[in-house]
C-alpha positions in Angstrom: -138.7 -109.8 -108.5 -135.9 -112.4 -108.2 -132.3 -111.4 -107.6 -129.3 -113.7 -108.1 -126.2 -112.4 -106.3 -123.1 -113.9 -107.9 -119.7 -113.8 -106.1 -116.8 -115.4 -107.9 -113.9 -116.3 -105.7 -110.4 -117.7 -106.0 -108.5 -118.2 -102.7 -110.3 -115.2 -101.2 -108.8 -113.3 -98.3 -110.6 -114.9 -95.4 -110.8 -111.7 -93.2 -112.4 -109.8 -96.1 -114.6 -112.7 -97.3 -116.1 -112.9 -93.8 -117.1 -109.3 -94.1 -118.6 -109.9 -97.5 -120.5 -113.0 -96.3 -121.9 -111.1 -93.3 -123.0 -108.2 -95.5 -124.7 -110.4 -98.2 -126.4 -112.5 -95.6 -127.7 -109.4 -93.8 -129.3 -107.9 -97.0 -132.9 -106.9 -96.5 -134.9 -108.8 -99.0 -138.1 -106.8 -99.9 -141.5 -108.4 -99.5 -142.6 -110.4 -102.5 -139.0 -110.7 -103.7 -136.7 -113.6 -103.7 -132.9 -113.6 -103.6 -130.2 -116.2 -103.9 -126.4 -116.0 -103.3 -124.3 -118.0 -105.6 -120.7 -118.4 -104.5 -118.7 -119.6 -107.5 -115.6 -121.3 -106.3 -112.9 -121.1 -109.0 -110.6 -123.8 -107.7 -109.8 -122.3 -104.3 -107.5 -124.2 -102.0 -109.0 -125.1 -99.5 -112.4 -125.3 -101.3 -114.8 -122.7 -100.1 -117.3 -125.4 -99.3 -114.9 -126.5 -96.6 -115.0 -123.1 -94.8 -116.6 -124.2 -91.5 -117.2 -120.6 -90.4 -119.1 -119.9 -93.7 -121.3 -122.9 -93.3 -122.1 -121.9 -89.8 -122.9 -118.3 -90.9 -125.1 -119.6 -93.8 -127.1 -121.9 -91.4 -127.6 -119.1 -89.0 -128.6 -116.4 -91.5 -130.1 -117.9 -94.6 -133.9 -117.6 -94.9 -136.7 -118.6 -97.2 -136.2 -115.3 -99.1 -132.4 -115.7 -99.3 -130.9 -119.0 -100.3 -127.2 -119.8 -100.7 -125.4 -122.2 -103.1 -121.7 -122.9 -103.4 -120.9 -124.0 -107.0 -117.5 -125.2 -108.3 -116.2 -123.9 -111.6 -113.0 -125.8 -112.7 -112.1 -123.7 -115.7 -109.9 -121.0 -114.3 -110.7 -117.4 -114.7 -113.2 -114.8 -113.7 -115.0 -114.9 -117.1 -115.6 -118.7 -116.8 -116.8 -118.2 -113.2 -119.2 -115.5 -114.2 -120.6 -117.6 -117.0 -121.1 -120.5 -114.6 -123.0 -118.1 -112.3 -125.1 -116.9 -115.2 -126.2 -120.5 -116.1 -126.9 -121.4 -112.4 -128.8 -118.2 -111.7 -132.6 -118.4 -111.2 -133.1 -114.7 -110.9 -134.3 -112.1 -113.4 -131.5 -109.7 -112.3 -127.9 -110.7 -111.7 -125.9 -108.8 -109.1 -122.1 -109.1 -109.3 -120.7 -108.8 -105.8 -117.0 -109.5 -105.8 -115.2 -111.3 -103.0 -114.0 -107.9 -101.7 -117.4 -106.0 -101.9 -119.5 -105.2 -98.9 -123.0 -104.1 -100.1 -125.2 -101.9 -97.9 -128.0 -103.6 -96.2 -130.7 -101.9 -98.3 -129.1 -102.8 -101.7 -132.0 -105.0 -102.8 -134.6 -102.5 -101.5 -133.1 -99.7 -103.5 -133.2 -102.0 -106.6 -136.8 -102.9 -106.0 -137.7 -99.2 -106.2 -135.2 -98.3 -109.0 -135.7 -101.0 -111.6 -139.4 -100.5 -112.4 -138.9 -96.7 -112.7 -136.1 -97.0 -115.3 -137.1 -100.0 -117.4 -135.0 -98.6 -120.3 -131.8 -99.0 -118.2 -130.4 -102.5 -118.6 -127.5 -102.4 -116.2 -126.9 -100.4 -113.0 -123.9 -99.9 -110.8 -123.5 -98.3 -107.3 -123.1 -94.5 -107.4 -121.6 -94.7 -104.0 -118.4 -96.7 -103.6 -116.3 -96.2 -100.6 -112.8 -97.7 -100.7 -111.8 -99.2 -97.4 -108.0 -99.6 -97.1 -106.8 -102.2 -94.6 -103.4 -100.6 -94.5 -102.2 -97.0 -94.2 -101.9 -95.1 -97.5 -99.7 -92.0 -97.9 -101.7 -88.8 -98.2 -99.6 -88.0 -101.3 -101.0 -91.0 -103.1 -104.4 -91.6 -101.4 -106.5 -89.7 -104.0 -105.0 -91.7 -106.9 -105.4 -95.0 -105.0 -109.1 -94.3 -104.3 -109.7 -93.5 -107.9 -107.9 -96.6 -109.0 -110.0 -98.8 -106.7 -113.2 -97.2 -108.1 -114.2 -94.8 -105.3 -117.3 -93.0 -106.4 -119.7 -90.5 -104.9 -122.5 -89.4 -107.3 -125.1 -86.9 -106.1 -127.8 -87.8 -108.6 -129.1 -90.7 -110.7 -127.0 -90.9 -113.8 -127.6 -92.9 -117.0 -126.5 -92.8 -120.6 -126.9 -94.6 -123.8 -123.5 -94.2 -125.2 -120.7 -96.7 -126.1 -118.0 -94.3 -124.8 -117.2 -94.4 -121.1 -118.7 -91.8 -118.8 -119.6 -91.4 -115.1 -122.9 -93.2 -115.9 -121.1 -96.4 -117.0 -120.9 -98.9 -114.1 -117.9 -100.8 -113.0 -118.2 -104.6 -112.5 -118.1 -103.9 -108.8 -121.7 -104.3 -107.6 -123.1 -104.3 -111.2 -126.8 -105.2 -111.6 -127.7 -106.5 -115.1 -130.9 -108.1 -116.5 -130.3 -111.8 -117.1 -131.9 -111.5 -120.6 -129.4 -108.9 -121.5 -126.4 -110.8 -120.1 -127.2 -113.5 -122.6 -125.7 -111.4 -125.4 -122.4 -111.1 -123.6 -122.4 -114.8 -122.7 -123.1 -115.7 -126.4 -120.2 -113.5 -127.6 -117.9 -115.3 -125.1 -119.0 -118.8 -126.2 -118.7 -118.0 -129.9 -115.1 -116.9 -129.3 -115.8 -113.3 -130.3 -114.8 -112.1 -126.8 -111.6 -113.9 -125.9 -110.0 -111.2 -123.8 -110.2 -112.7 -120.4 -110.7 -111.2 -117.0 -108.4 -112.2 -114.2 -107.0 -115.7 -114.2 -105.0 -116.8 -111.2 -102.5 -114.0 -110.5 -103.3 -112.1 -113.7 -104.7 -108.6 -113.2 -106.3 -108.3 -116.6 -109.8 -106.8 -116.7 -112.0 -106.6 -119.7 -115.3 -108.4 -119.0 -116.9 -105.4 -117.2 -116.5 -103.2 -120.2 -117.8 -105.8 -122.6 -120.9 -106.5 -120.5 -121.8 -102.8 -120.4 -121.1 -102.5 -124.1 -123.3 -105.5 -124.9 -126.2 -103.8 -123.0 -125.9 -100.6 -124.9 -125.7 -102.5 -128.2 -129.0 -104.0 -127.4 -130.6 -100.6 -127.2 -130.6 -100.1 -123.4 -129.0 -97.4 -121.3 -126.7 -98.1 -118.4 -126.5 -96.1 -115.2 -125.3 -95.5 -111.7 -127.5 -94.8 -108.6 -126.1 -93.0 -105.5 -128.5 -94.9 -103.2 -126.8 -98.1 -104.3 -123.8 -98.2 -102.0 -121.0 -100.6 -101.2 -117.5 -100.7 -99.7 -114.6 -101.9 -101.8 -112.2 -103.5 -99.3 -108.5 -103.3 -100.3 -105.9 -105.4 -98.3 -102.3 -104.4 -97.8 -100.9 -106.6 -100.5 -102.9 -104.8 -103.2 -101.3 -101.5 -102.1 -97.7 -102.5 -102.9 -95.6 -100.9 -105.5 -95.2 -104.0 -107.6 -99.0 -104.7 -107.5 -100.0 -101.2 -108.5 -97.6 -101.0 -111.5 -98.5 -104.5 -112.6 -102.2 -103.7 -112.4 -101.8 -100.5 -114.3 -100.0 -102.3 -117.2 -102.4 -105.2 -117.4 -105.6 -103.3 -117.1 -104.6 -100.9 -119.9 -103.3 -103.8 -122.0 -106.5 -105.8 -121.7 -108.7 -102.7 -122.3 -107.1 -102.3 -125.7 -107.8 -106.0 -126.5 -111.4 -105.7 -125.3 -111.9 -102.6 -127.4 -110.6 -104.4 -130.4 -112.9 -107.3 -129.9 -115.9 -105.0 -129.6 -115.0 -102.7 -132.6 -112.0 -103.9 -134.6 -112.8 -101.7 -137.5 -111.6 -98.7 -135.4 -108.1 -100.2 -135.4 -107.7 -100.8 -139.2 -106.1 -97.4 -140.0 -104.3 -97.0 -136.7 -100.5 -96.4 -137.1 -98.3 -97.9 -134.5 -95.8 -95.6 -132.8 -92.1 -96.3 -133.3 -90.3 -98.0 -130.4 -87.9 -95.1 -129.9 -90.9 -92.7 -129.6 -92.6 -94.9 -127.0 -89.5 -95.2 -124.9 -88.8 -91.4 -125.1 -92.4 -90.6 -124.1 -92.4 -93.1 -121.3 -89.2 -91.7 -119.9 -90.6 -88.1 -120.2 -93.7 -89.1 -118.3 -91.8 -90.7 -115.5 -89.3 -87.8 -115.2 -92.1 -85.3 -115.0 -93.7 -87.1 -112.0 -90.2 -87.6 -110.5 -89.7 -83.8 -110.7 -93.0 -83.3 -108.9 -91.8 -85.7 -106.2 -94.4 -88.4 -106.8 -92.3 -91.2 -108.4 -94.8 -93.9 -107.6 -97.5 -92.2 -109.6 -94.9 -91.7 -112.4 -94.2 -95.4 -112.6 -98.0 -96.3 -112.4 -98.9 -94.0 -115.3 -95.9 -94.9 -117.3 -96.7 -98.6 -117.0 -100.3 -97.9 -118.0 -99.1 -96.1 -121.1 -96.8 -99.0 -122.0 -99.5 -101.5 -121.4 -101.8 -99.7 -123.8 -99.0 -99.4 -126.4 -98.2 -103.1 -126.2 -101.9 -103.8 -126.5 -101.9 -101.9 -129.8 -99.0 -104.0 -131.1 -100.8 -107.1 -130.1 -104.1 -106.4 -131.8 -102.3 -105.4 -135.0 -100.4 -108.7 -134.8 -97.0 -106.9 -135.0 -94.1 -108.3 -133.1 -93.1 -106.2 -130.2 -89.7 -104.6 -130.9 -86.8 -105.9 -129.0 -86.0 -102.4 -127.6 -89.5 -102.2 -126.1 -89.2 -105.7 -124.5 -85.8 -104.7 -123.2 -87.2 -101.5 -121.8 -90.0 -103.3 -119.9 -87.5 -105.7 -118.4 -85.4 -102.7 -117.4 -88.4 -101.4 -115.5 -88.7 -104.7 -113.8 -92.0 -105.8 -115.4 -92.5 -109.5 -115.8 -95.8 -110.8 -117.4 
């Protein structure tokens, strides 16, 4: 069994990336298994290959069973970086470890036991994700923040063969996918059928995870999450700011609509777009409701999510966004 761990990085937080590197290089590689760590540098400045501490850590910890390669991908964006990792990977199974993910030491050992027992499952995700905040979070908002950053605690092995999302559908965080099944997603991207990008530079769009899972299900395989697969999702202070959270809510919901359209555009043919005045009234009602409950930050996050989804609908229907909606977004301080 050969594992290819793919970490795509663009100017990673050095403090966090050191933790990631230590965790990956400390993975216990089972006997008769091989593993490689591919670090896809997506135009970081300075280049990741210039990190002296990383080179020293690699020299000290890499073994015959775990090799490391740093690969440059000049086309900006997470999707391009992941495709570069796919083509460079030698393994049968691809493991997507983000540059803020800290996998447990037994991650590969769990997979060695799990994969042969569930050959009908084409993609797995960790059923245990612990969010590690590097800055204090208000108790009032902590539950929401943990959910937003994908905290998960399953008590049983869960899998499903459905296109609709469920607790069995893995996030991109720590996802494990058969390379042969990843080929379908890669092909759709290269043919231009999947054009909704993941994050590019400072964009917070996110669509690739959903489309990868969808492509696995479309090929007749189930997807699942396993509680013994565990990792930490490390969140720095800058990602807890008000501006970041509302921007993320808008862009994730916006890109989700675009991704859904690319996967199943027939479902949108009869959809009626809501009038601008209705959207604005509903958005204000949502925010005022949360303001009344004294959680204004949640109100703004959910309101921006609703607006992101709505703007997504206008976009896939190729309808110009009404001036009043664009004005309303500017009023709320949103800048794309």
